[in-house]
KOLNU-512650 format. One record per residue: x negated, y negated, z negated of N, C-alpha, C, O in turn. Coordinates in pm, 1 decimal. Layout:
% KOLNU-512650
NODE; n.x; n.y; n.z; ca.x; ca.y; ca.z; c.x; c.y; c.z; o.x; o.y; o.z
NODE; X; Y; Z; X; Y; Z; X; Y; Z; X; Y; Z
...
//
This chain:
% KOLNU-512650
NODE; n.x; n.y; n.z; ca.x; ca.y; ca.z; c.x; c.y; c.z; o.x; o.y; o.z
NODE; 438.7; -1001.0; 876.7; 516.1; -952.5; 763.3; 656.3; -1012.6; 771.6; 673.4; -1127.4; 812.7
NODE; 753.0; -936.4; 733.5; 892.5; -979.3; 740.6; 928.0; -1082.4; 633.6; 871.6; -1078.5; 524.2
NODE; 1019.4; -1173.9; 662.3; 1061.0; -1271.3; 561.5; 1160.3; -1210.6; 461.0; 1194.3; -1275.3; 361.9
NODE; 1206.1; -1089.6; 485.0; 1304.5; -1026.9; 396.7; 1232.5; -944.9; 290.4; 1214.7; -824.0; 304.9
NODE; 1191.6; -1012.2; 183.4; 1111.3; -946.9; 80.8; 1161.3; -982.3; -58.3; 1221.4; -1087.2; -81.2
NODE; 1134.1; -890.8; -149.9; 1165.7; -916.1; -290.1; 1057.7; -855.3; -377.2; 983.1; -766.6; -335.7
NODE; 1051.8; -906.0; -499.4; 951.2; -862.3; -596.1; 1020.8; -814.1; -721.9; 1120.3; -871.5; -766.0
NODE; 966.8; -708.0; -778.3; 1012.4; -666.1; -909.4; 890.9; -648.9; -998.4; 783.3; -611.3; -952.0
NODE; 908.8; -676.2; -1124.7; 801.0; -669.7; -1222.4; 841.3; -567.5; -1327.7; 899.3; -602.8; -1430.4
NODE; 810.2; -439.5; -1301.8; 855.4; -333.8; -1392.6; 771.7; -319.7; -1519.0; 801.6; -235.7; -1604.0
NODE; 667.0; -401.1; -1532.3; 585.7; -396.3; -1653.0; 481.1; -286.3; -1652.8; 424.1; -256.6; -1757.8
NODE; 454.0; -225.0; -1538.4; 350.5; -121.7; -1534.0; 213.0; -186.3; -1535.5; 194.6; -298.2; -1487.6
NODE; 117.5; -114.2; -1591.1; -16.5; -169.8; -1605.4; -119.8; -103.7; -1515.1; -232.3; -152.7; -1504.9
NODE; -84.5; 6.4; -1449.2; -181.1; 77.6; -1366.7; -129.1; 93.5; -1224.1; -9.1; 110.1; -1202.1
NODE; -220.4; 88.4; -1128.0; -183.1; 103.5; -987.6; -113.8; 236.5; -961.1; -15.6; 241.2; -887.1
NODE; -163.5; 344.4; -1020.3; -101.8; 475.9; -996.6; 43.7; 477.1; -1040.4; 128.4; 535.4; -972.7
NODE; 73.5; 413.3; -1153.1; 212.3; 406.1; -1200.1; 295.4; 324.2; -1101.2; 410.2; 358.9; -1073.3
NODE; 238.6; 216.6; -1048.7; 307.5; 135.9; -947.2; 331.7; 215.3; -819.7; 439.4; 207.4; -760.6
NODE; 231.1; 292.3; -777.1; 245.9; 378.1; -658.7; 362.1; 475.3; -677.6; 448.8; 488.2; -591.2
NODE; 362.1; 542.9; -791.3; 466.9; 642.8; -817.6; 604.9; 578.5; -822.0; 701.1; 634.3; -769.1
NODE; 615.4; 461.6; -884.7; 744.9; 394.7; -892.4; 793.1; 353.5; -753.1; 911.0; 369.5; -721.8
NODE; 704.1; 301.0; -669.7; 743.1; 265.0; -533.0; 792.8; 387.5; -456.5; 893.4; 380.3; -385.9
NODE; 723.1; 498.5; -470.2; 763.8; 620.6; -399.8; 897.2; 673.2; -453.0; 980.4; 720.7; -375.8
NODE; 917.5; 664.8; -584.5; 1046.5; 706.3; -642.0; 1159.8; 617.1; -592.5; 1266.9; 666.1; -556.7
NODE; 1135.9; 485.7; -590.7; 1238.7; 392.6; -543.2; 1272.1; 416.5; -396.4; 1388.5; 410.4; -356.9
NODE; 1169.7; 443.9; -316.0; 1193.4; 470.5; -173.4; 1285.0; 590.8; -156.4; 1372.7; 590.9; -70.0
NODE; 1264.8; 692.7; -238.3; 1347.9; 813.0; -231.3; 1488.4; 785.8; -286.2; 1588.2; 818.4; -221.7
NODE; 1495.3; 726.8; -403.9; 1624.9; 699.8; -468.4; 1712.4; 607.2; -384.7; 1833.5; 627.0; -375.6
NODE; 1651.0; 506.4; -323.8; 1726.2; 408.5; -245.7; 1739.4; 448.3; -99.0; 1801.8; 377.1; -20.4
NODE; 1680.2; 562.9; -62.2; 1681.7; 610.9; 76.4; 1636.0; 500.9; 172.5; 1702.7; 471.6; 271.7
NODE; 1520.7; 440.8; 140.8; 1468.4; 331.7; 222.4; 1424.6; 383.8; 358.9; 1367.3; 492.4; 367.7
NODE; 1450.7; 307.8; 465.8; 1411.5; 352.5; 599.9; 1261.3; 340.7; 622.1; 1190.9; 277.8; 543.2
NODE; 1213.9; 400.2; 727.8; 1071.7; 405.0; 763.5; 1008.7; 266.3; 776.7; 890.5; 252.6; 745.4
NODE; 1079.4; 164.3; 820.4; 1021.5; 33.5; 846.3; 995.0; -52.9; 724.2; 958.0; -169.4; 738.9
NODE; 1012.6; 0.2; 605.7; 994.4; -76.8; 482.4; 847.4; -76.7; 440.6; 777.6; 23.9; 453.6
NODE; 802.6; -190.1; 391.0; 670.1; -201.6; 331.2; 688.9; -211.9; 180.8; 768.2; -293.0; 133.1
NODE; 616.5; -130.4; 106.4; 618.2; -137.1; -39.7; 475.9; -156.3; -87.8; 388.3; -75.4; -57.2
NODE; 452.1; -262.5; -162.8; 316.0; -297.0; -204.0; 304.1; -316.5; -353.6; 400.7; -350.5; -421.8
NODE; 183.5; -294.1; -403.1; 149.6; -329.5; -540.1; 71.7; -460.1; -536.0; -0.4; -488.6; -440.3
NODE; 87.7; -538.7; -641.8; 20.4; -668.5; -652.8; -31.8; -681.9; -795.0; 43.9; -664.6; -890.5
NODE; -159.7; -712.4; -810.3; -216.4; -732.2; -943.1; -178.7; -870.7; -994.2; -201.8; -971.5; -927.4
NODE; -121.1; -873.8; -1112.2; -83.2; -999.9; -1176.1; -180.7; -1022.1; -1291.1; -188.6; -942.1; -1384.3
NODE; -253.7; -1130.9; -1282.9; -352.0; -1161.1; -1386.4; -291.2; -1257.6; -1487.2; -174.5; -1295.1; -1476.1
NODE; -369.9; -1296.7; -1583.5; -322.0; -1392.3; -1682.0; -316.3; -1330.0; -1819.7; -387.1; -1233.5; -1848.2
NODE; -231.3; -1385.9; -1905.8; -225.8; -1339.0; -2044.0; -160.1; -1201.2; -2057.6; -171.6; -1137.7; -2162.5
NODE; -92.1; -1154.9; -1953.8; -29.7; -1022.5; -1956.8; -56.2; -951.0; -1824.3; 33.4; -941.5; -1740.4
NODE; -180.0; -900.0; -1804.5; -212.4; -834.2; -1677.3; -120.9; -713.3; -1652.4; -91.0; -635.9; -1743.2
NODE; -77.9; -700.1; -1527.2; 13.9; -592.4; -1492.8; 18.9; -577.8; -1341.5; -50.1; -648.9; -1268.4
NODE; 101.7; -484.4; -1295.8; 118.6; -458.1; -1153.8; 262.7; -489.7; -1115.3; 356.0; -427.3; -1165.8
NODE; 280.7; -586.1; -1026.3; 413.5; -616.6; -972.4; 430.3; -536.6; -843.4; 331.8; -495.6; -782.0
NODE; 553.6; -515.0; -803.3; 584.3; -441.0; -681.8; 662.8; -529.1; -586.7; 744.8; -610.2; -629.6
NODE; 637.7; -513.3; -457.6; 717.4; -584.9; -358.5; 771.4; -485.6; -257.0; 709.9; -383.1; -227.5
NODE; 887.3; -519.3; -205.1; 948.4; -443.9; -96.2; 982.7; -543.2; 13.7; 1049.1; -643.7; -11.7
NODE; 938.4; -515.8; 134.4; 971.2; -598.6; 250.4; 1049.4; -510.3; 346.8; 1003.8; -402.8; 385.9
NODE; 1166.3; -556.9; 383.6; 1257.8; -477.9; 466.7; 1286.2; -550.7; 597.5; 1263.3; -671.2; 607.1
NODE; 1336.1; -478.6; 699.2; 1352.0; -540.0; 831.4; 1475.3; -627.6; 852.3; 1488.0; -688.9; 958.3
NODE; 1568.1; -635.9; 753.6; 1688.2; -717.3; 777.9; 1745.7; -773.3; 648.4; 1723.8; -719.1; 540.1
NODE; 1819.4; -882.7; 662.1; 1886.0; -945.8; 547.7; 1989.6; -853.5; 484.3; 1993.8; -844.6; 361.6
NODE; 2074.0; -784.0; 562.1; 2171.2; -694.3; 498.1; 2104.3; -585.5; 414.0; 2151.9; -553.4; 305.1
NODE; 1994.9; -529.2; 463.5; 1924.8; -426.7; 386.7; 1863.3; -488.2; 261.1; 1864.0; -425.9; 155.0
NODE; 1810.4; -609.3; 272.6; 1753.7; -677.2; 156.1; 1859.9; -694.5; 48.1; 1833.0; -669.2; -69.3
NODE; 1979.5; -737.0; 86.0; 2088.5; -755.0; -11.0; 2123.9; -623.5; -78.2; 2144.2; -618.4; -199.5
NODE; 2131.1; -517.6; 0.4; 2164.1; -386.6; -54.7; 2057.2; -339.9; -152.7; 2088.9; -292.9; -262.0
NODE; 1930.8; -352.8; -113.7; 1820.5; -310.9; -200.5; 1821.2; -393.7; -328.3; 1806.2; -338.8; -437.4
NODE; 1838.6; -525.6; -316.1; 1842.0; -613.8; -433.5; 1951.1; -568.8; -530.4; 1926.2; -555.5; -650.2
NODE; 2072.4; -545.2; -478.7; 2184.8; -503.5; -564.0; 2157.8; -369.8; -631.4; 2186.0; -352.9; -750.0
NODE; 2103.5; -275.3; -556.6; 2079.1; -142.1; -612.0; 1968.2; -144.2; -716.7; 1975.3; -70.6; -815.1
NODE; 1865.6; -227.5; -697.1; 1760.4; -240.0; -797.2; 1813.1; -307.8; -922.4; 1782.0; -264.9; -1033.5
NODE; 1892.9; -413.8; -906.2; 1952.3; -482.9; -1021.0; 2043.3; -388.2; -1098.6; 2045.8; -391.6; -1221.6
NODE; 2117.7; -303.8; -1027.9; 2206.0; -206.8; -1094.1; 2125.6; -105.9; -1175.4; 2177.8; -48.5; -1270.9
NODE; 2000.6; -83.6; -1139.5; 1913.0; 7.2; -1214.8; 1839.7; -66.0; -1327.1; 1756.8; -6.4; -1395.8
NODE; 1869.2; -193.9; -1346.2; 1810.0; -270.1; -1455.5; 1680.7; -342.0; -1422.1; 1615.1; -395.8; -1511.4
NODE; 1642.9; -343.8; -1295.4; 1519.4; -413.0; -1257.2; 1545.7; -562.1; -1240.3; 1647.2; -602.3; -1183.4
NODE; 1453.1; -643.6; -1290.4; 1456.7; -788.1; -1269.2; 1396.4; -813.4; -1131.4; 1278.0; -787.3; -1109.8
NODE; 1476.4; -863.6; -1038.9; 1435.7; -879.5; -899.6; 1438.8; -1026.7; -861.7; 1531.3; -1099.2; -898.5
NODE; 1337.0; -1070.7; -787.9; 1338.3; -1207.9; -735.8; 1298.3; -1205.2; -589.1; 1228.1; -1114.2; -545.1
NODE; 1342.4; -1303.4; -514.6; 1314.0; -1310.1; -371.5; 1168.9; -1347.0; -345.8; 1106.3; -1416.7; -425.6
NODE; 1116.5; -1299.9; -234.4; 982.2; -1334.1; -190.5; 876.5; -1239.0; -241.3; 903.3; -1145.2; -316.4
NODE; 755.1; -1267.0; -197.3; 638.3; -1187.9; -236.8; 562.0; -1259.7; -347.1; 559.6; -1382.7; -350.2
NODE; 499.6; -1185.0; -437.7; 422.3; -1251.0; -543.4; 293.3; -1314.4; -492.3; 243.7; -1410.9; -550.4
NODE; 238.8; -1259.4; -382.4; 119.3; -1312.8; -319.2; 107.9; -1249.7; -180.6; 178.6; -1153.3; -151.4
NODE; 21.1; -1301.7; -95.5; 12.4; -1248.5; 41.7; -83.5; -1130.8; 60.4; -107.7; -1089.2; 173.7
NODE; -138.2; -1076.5; -48.0; -242.7; -974.7; -35.2; -206.1; -841.3; -99.5; -291.3; -778.2; -162.1
NODE; -84.5; -798.3; -85.7; -42.1; -672.6; -145.6; -117.0; -551.8; -92.0; -167.3; -551.2; 20.4
NODE; -122.3; -450.9; -175.4; -183.1; -321.3; -143.9; -69.7; -228.6; -103.4; 15.3; -195.4; -186.1
NODE; -67.1; -186.3; 22.3; 45.8; -111.4; 76.6; 44.1; 35.6; 33.9; -55.5; 106.3; 49.8
NODE; 156.9; 78.1; -20.2; 180.1; 217.2; -56.9; 280.3; 276.5; 42.0; 263.1; 388.2; 90.8
NODE; 385.4; 199.0; 70.2; 485.4; 236.9; 169.6; 464.1; 148.2; 292.0; 458.6; 25.8; 280.3
NODE; 452.4; 209.5; 407.6; 439.0; 134.9; 532.2; 470.4; 229.9; 646.8; 456.8; 351.3; 631.5
NODE; 511.7; 177.4; 760.0; 541.8; 264.6; 873.6; 421.7; 353.7; 907.6; 310.2; 305.3; 927.3
NODE; 446.8; 483.2; 914.0; 342.6; 579.0; 948.1; 261.9; 631.2; 831.7; 172.8; 713.6; 852.5
NODE; 288.7; 587.6; 710.6; 209.7; 631.2; 594.8; 208.5; 784.0; 581.2; 105.6; 842.3; 546.9
NODE; 320.0; 847.5; 607.4; 328.1; 993.4; 594.7; 247.0; 1064.5; 703.1; 215.2; 1182.5; 688.3
NODE; 213.4; 995.3; 810.7; 141.7; 1056.9; 922.8; -9.6; 1041.0; 913.6; -82.0; 1090.2; 1000.2
NODE; -58.1; 973.2; 810.5; -202.7; 951.6; 799.4; -259.2; 1038.5; 686.9; -299.6; 989.7; 581.3
NODE; -260.3; 1168.8; 714.1; -312.3; 1266.2; 619.7; -420.3; 1349.4; 688.3; -431.8; 1349.8; 810.8
NODE; -497.7; 1418.3; 608.6; -602.1; 1503.2; 664.1; -715.3; 1421.6; 722.4; -748.4; 1314.2; 672.3
NODE; -774.4; 1473.2; 828.4; -884.7; 1405.1; 896.5; -835.9; 1356.0; 1031.7; -781.3; 1432.6; 1111.2
NODE; -856.1; 1227.7; 1056.5; -811.5; 1163.5; 1180.6; -923.7; 1079.0; 1237.3; -1017.6; 1042.7; 1166.3
NODE; -913.7; 1048.1; 1364.5; -1004.2; 947.2; 1420.0; -946.0; 810.4; 1382.2; -828.8; 798.6; 1346.7
NODE; -1029.0; 710.3; 1390.7; -982.9; 573.3; 1365.0; -872.0; 539.0; 1464.7; -773.4; 475.7; 1427.1
NODE; -886.2; 579.1; 1589.4; -783.3; 551.6; 1690.7; -650.9; 616.5; 1652.6; -545.5; 554.7; 1667.8
NODE; -654.3; 740.2; 1603.1; -530.8; 808.0; 1561.2; -466.3; 735.8; 1443.1; -344.5; 718.4; 1439.6
NODE; -547.2; 694.1; 1347.3; -496.1; 621.5; 1230.4; -421.8; 495.7; 1274.8; -311.1; 468.6; 1228.3
NODE; -483.1; 419.6; 1364.5; -423.7; 293.5; 1409.8; -299.1; 317.0; 1495.3; -206.0; 236.6; 1492.4
NODE; -296.9; 425.3; 1570.3; -182.1; 457.0; 1655.0; -64.3; 508.9; 1573.2; 50.8; 476.6; 1602.6
NODE; -92.1; 588.4; 1471.9; 13.6; 653.6; 1393.4; 75.5; 566.4; 1284.8; 181.5; 599.7; 1231.7
NODE; 11.3; 456.4; 1251.7; 57.5; 378.5; 1136.4; 61.2; 228.8; 1165.8; 19.9; 183.2; 1272.4
NODE; 111.0; 155.2; 1069.7; 117.1; 9.3; 1079.6; -15.8; -57.4; 1047.5; -25.3; -180.2; 1050.0
NODE; -118.5; 21.3; 1017.3; -250.0; -35.1; 987.5; -304.5; -100.8; 1113.9; -307.4; -40.2; 1221.0
NODE; -347.6; -226.6; 1099.1; -395.7; -304.4; 1213.3; -542.8; -282.3; 1244.1; -583.6; -282.1; 1360.2
NODE; -622.4; -263.6; 1138.7; -765.0; -244.5; 1162.3; -830.6; -179.8; 1040.6; -774.2; -174.5; 931.4
NODE; -952.9; -130.5; 1064.6; -1032.9; -66.4; 960.3; -1163.9; -141.8; 949.4; -1226.3; -173.9; 1050.5
NODE; -1205.3; -170.0; 827.7; -1336.5; -228.3; 803.5; -1419.2; -125.8; 726.4; -1365.3; -44.5; 651.2
NODE; -1549.5; -130.8; 746.1; -1639.7; -41.5; 674.2; -1728.2; -128.5; 586.4; -1802.0; -213.8; 635.7
NODE; -1720.1; -106.3; 457.1; -1798.3; -186.9; 364.4; -1946.6; -175.7; 397.3; -1998.6; -66.3; 419.3
NODE; -2013.2; -289.1; 400.3; -2156.2; -293.0; 427.2; -2193.9; -294.3; 573.5; -2312.6; -291.4; 606.0
NODE; -2095.5; -298.8; 663.7; -2127.6; -304.7; 806.7; -2061.7; -427.6; 868.5; -1954.9; -469.5; 823.9
NODE; -2123.9; -485.2; 970.2; -2070.6; -608.9; 1027.4; -1951.6; -590.4; 1120.9; -1869.2; -681.0; 1133.6
NODE; -1940.8; -476.1; 1186.0; -1834.9; -459.4; 1285.4; -1741.4; -344.8; 1251.5; -1762.5; -272.0; 1154.5
NODE; -1638.5; -330.1; 1332.3; -1542.1; -221.8; 1308.7; -1601.8; -86.6; 1348.8; -1694.9; -81.4; 1429.1
NODE; -1549.0; 21.5; 1293.7; -1596.5; 153.7; 1334.6; -1548.3; 186.7; 1475.9; -1448.5; 132.4; 1523.2
NODE; -1620.2; 275.4; 1541.4; -1581.5; 319.5; 1676.2; -1449.2; 395.8; 1667.6; -1424.0; 463.3; 1567.8
NODE; -1365.1; 386.4; 1769.2; -1234.8; 453.6; 1768.5; -1242.1; 603.6; 1743.5; -1148.5; 660.3; 1687.1
NODE; -1350.7; 669.7; 1784.0; -1363.8; 814.1; 1765.7; -1421.3; 855.9; 1632.1; -1433.9; 975.4; 1605.2
NODE; -1456.7; 759.8; 1547.2; -1512.1; 791.6; 1415.4; -1406.7; 864.6; 1332.5; -1290.0; 825.6; 1330.2
NODE; -1449.2; 970.7; 1264.8; -1356.3; 1047.4; 1181.3; -1337.1; 982.3; 1045.3; -1432.3; 933.6; 984.2
NODE; -1212.1; 982.2; 998.7; -1174.6; 933.7; 865.9; -1111.3; 1049.6; 790.6; -1010.5; 1104.9; 834.6
NODE; -1169.6; 1086.4; 678.0; -1113.8; 1189.5; 590.5; -1024.9; 1115.6; 490.5; -1074.9; 1050.2; 399.0
NODE; -894.4; 1126.1; 507.8; -801.6; 1041.4; 431.8; -787.4; 1079.4; 285.5; -750.5; 995.2; 203.7
NODE; -815.3; 1202.4; 251.1; -789.9; 1253.8; 115.7; -642.8; 1235.0; 79.4; -606.0; 1233.9; -38.0
NODE; -559.2; 1220.1; 182.9; -414.8; 1199.8; 166.6; -383.1; 1081.8; 73.7; -286.1; 1084.9; -2.0
NODE; -466.6; 978.6; 81.4; -450.5; 859.5; -3.7; -502.9; 739.1; 74.4; -620.5; 704.0; 64.0
NODE; -415.5; 676.7; 152.1; -455.5; 563.9; 236.4; -378.8; 441.1; 189.5; -257.5; 432.0; 208.4
NODE; -449.2; 347.3; 128.6; -387.9; 227.0; 71.6; -450.1; 101.5; 133.2; -541.4; 42.4; 75.4
NODE; -401.1; 61.4; 249.4; -452.7; -62.7; 310.9; -401.0; -185.3; 236.0; -305.9; -176.6; 158.4
NODE; -464.8; -298.9; 260.3; -422.7; -425.0; 198.3; -393.9; -528.3; 304.8; -452.3; -527.1; 413.1
NODE; -302.1; -618.2; 271.4; -273.2; -730.5; 360.8; -385.9; -831.3; 350.4; -423.4; -873.3; 241.0
NODE; -439.9; -870.2; 466.1; -543.5; -973.3; 473.9; -510.0; -1062.5; 592.8; -512.3; -1017.3; 707.3
NODE; -479.4; -1186.7; 566.2; -448.0; -1282.4; 672.9; -341.6; -1229.1; 768.4; -353.4; -1243.7; 890.1
NODE; -237.5; -1167.1; 712.5; -125.8; -1118.0; 793.3; -149.5; -985.7; 863.8; -63.9; -940.6; 940.0
NODE; -264.0; -922.4; 840.2; -293.5; -792.1; 899.1; -305.3; -687.6; 788.5; -349.8; -717.8; 677.8
NODE; -265.3; -565.5; 819.3; -279.9; -454.7; 725.8; -415.6; -389.8; 754.2; -436.8; -332.0; 860.7
NODE; -507.0; -400.3; 657.3; -646.1; -361.2; 677.9; -685.7; -252.1; 578.5; -663.7; -264.9; 458.0
NODE; -744.2; -145.0; 631.0; -795.3; -37.8; 546.9; -945.0; -54.6; 529.9; -1018.6; -61.3; 628.4
NODE; -990.5; -61.4; 405.5; -1134.0; -64.2; 376.3; -1181.4; 80.0; 362.0; -1120.3; 159.9; 291.1
NODE; -1291.1; 112.4; 430.4; -1346.7; 247.4; 426.0; -1494.6; 239.4; 391.4; -1556.7; 133.5; 400.1
NODE; -1549.4; 353.8; 351.9; -1692.0; 364.2; 321.7; -1747.5; 488.7; 389.7; -1675.1; 585.9; 410.9
NODE; -1877.0; 485.5; 423.9; -1938.8; 604.4; 482.6; -1944.8; 718.0; 380.1; -1960.2; 694.2; 260.3
NODE; -1932.4; 841.5; 429.0; -1941.6; 959.7; 344.9; -2034.2; 1061.4; 411.8; -2075.1; 1043.9; 526.6
NODE; -2065.6; 1165.9; 339.6; -2154.1; 1270.5; 391.4; -2099.7; 1326.2; 522.5; -1978.6; 1340.0; 540.3
NODE; -2189.9; 1357.6; 612.5; -2150.5; 1417.4; 739.2; -2113.7; 1316.6; 846.2; -2060.8; 1354.3; 950.8
NODE; -2140.8; 1188.4; 821.8; -2113.5; 1087.1; 922.3; -1967.5; 1047.8; 935.3; -1929.4; 984.5; 1033.8
NODE; -1885.4; 1083.8; 838.3; -1744.0; 1046.6; 840.7; -1721.2; 926.0; 750.6; -1810.7; 882.9; 677.8
NODE; -1599.7; 872.7; 757.0; -1559.1; 766.0; 666.8; -1452.1; 820.2; 572.8; -1384.9; 918.7; 603.5
NODE; -1437.2; 754.9; 458.3; -1327.8; 782.8; 365.4; -1271.5; 648.2; 321.0; -1344.3; 549.0; 318.5
NODE; -1143.2; 643.1; 286.1; -1090.3; 517.9; 232.2; -1169.2; 476.9; 108.1; -1210.9; 561.6; 29.1
NODE; -1188.9; 347.8; 92.2; -1262.7; 295.9; -23.3; -1196.1; 337.2; -154.1; -1264.3; 374.8; -249.4
NODE; -1063.9; 330.5; -159.0; -992.5; 365.5; -282.1; -979.6; 517.5; -292.5; -931.8; 583.5; -200.2
NODE; -1022.7; 570.9; -405.4; -1013.8; 715.4; -426.7; -877.8; 750.6; -487.3; -819.6; 669.8; -559.6
NODE; -826.7; 870.9; -458.1; -692.8; 907.7; -507.4; -684.8; 918.9; -659.5; -583.3; 882.0; -718.5
NODE; -788.6; 968.5; -722.6; -787.2; 988.2; -867.8; -911.0; 923.9; -926.4; -1009.7; 993.1; -951.6
NODE; -908.8; 791.3; -949.1; -1028.5; 723.8; -998.9; -1062.6; 768.7; -1140.7; -975.3; 802.9; -1220.5
NODE; -1192.8; 767.2; -1169.2; -1239.4; 798.0; -1303.1; -1209.1; 678.3; -1391.9; -1246.0; 565.7; -1358.7
NODE; -1142.1; 701.6; -1505.0; -1111.7; 588.3; -1593.8; -1239.9; 520.6; -1642.8; -1343.6; 584.6; -1660.0
NODE; -1229.8; 391.4; -1664.2; -1343.3; 316.1; -1716.6; -1390.6; 378.2; -1847.4; -1310.5; 413.8; -1933.7
NODE; -1521.8; 390.3; -1860.1; -1583.1; 440.8; -1982.4; -1545.1; 586.3; -2010.3; -1540.7; 626.6; -2126.5
NODE; -1517.8; 665.3; -1907.7; -1477.5; 805.2; -1925.7; -1586.0; 888.4; -1992.3; -1556.3; 987.5; -2058.9
NODE; -1711.8; 848.5; -1974.7; -1819.6; 927.3; -2031.4; -1869.1; 874.5; -2166.6; -1974.1; 916.5; -2215.1
NODE; -1795.0; 784.5; -2225.5; -1839.5; 727.1; -2355.2; -1760.5; 788.3; -2467.0; -1781.8; 754.3; -2583.4
//
């Protein structure tokens, strides 16, 4: 992970809102492909979602910091924690549809895939149905996608694109 990182705390409470804000900022700020944008859960007396942006150079970091501050965002240097959930990452736009694990790893910055409930990694030819929603997490300096088995012998990302709200049936 790059040392050129900053955090903003926009006060959002849901991951989807954080995802949308990161994508809007990437467009508004015309961020280059090499940027990582992550959500981070902040616990405590005011649970919320913080956002981080990691960029490839100090000059770009300064520009992003200034432009975010000009938009009224409270920005601080560094990452809030080392385990962010990546929304923006190199190759994110290329991991849509159904891909093999090998294609996913080749097309994106994702370092590896784990399958919940299994001891080893999936075979490179295993199909992953992305549902156009691939959110890997940083684990020990690697970008790791958690997947689960699905019908037909394929895998799907553990995180679903449109989760059912808690207590939706009550």
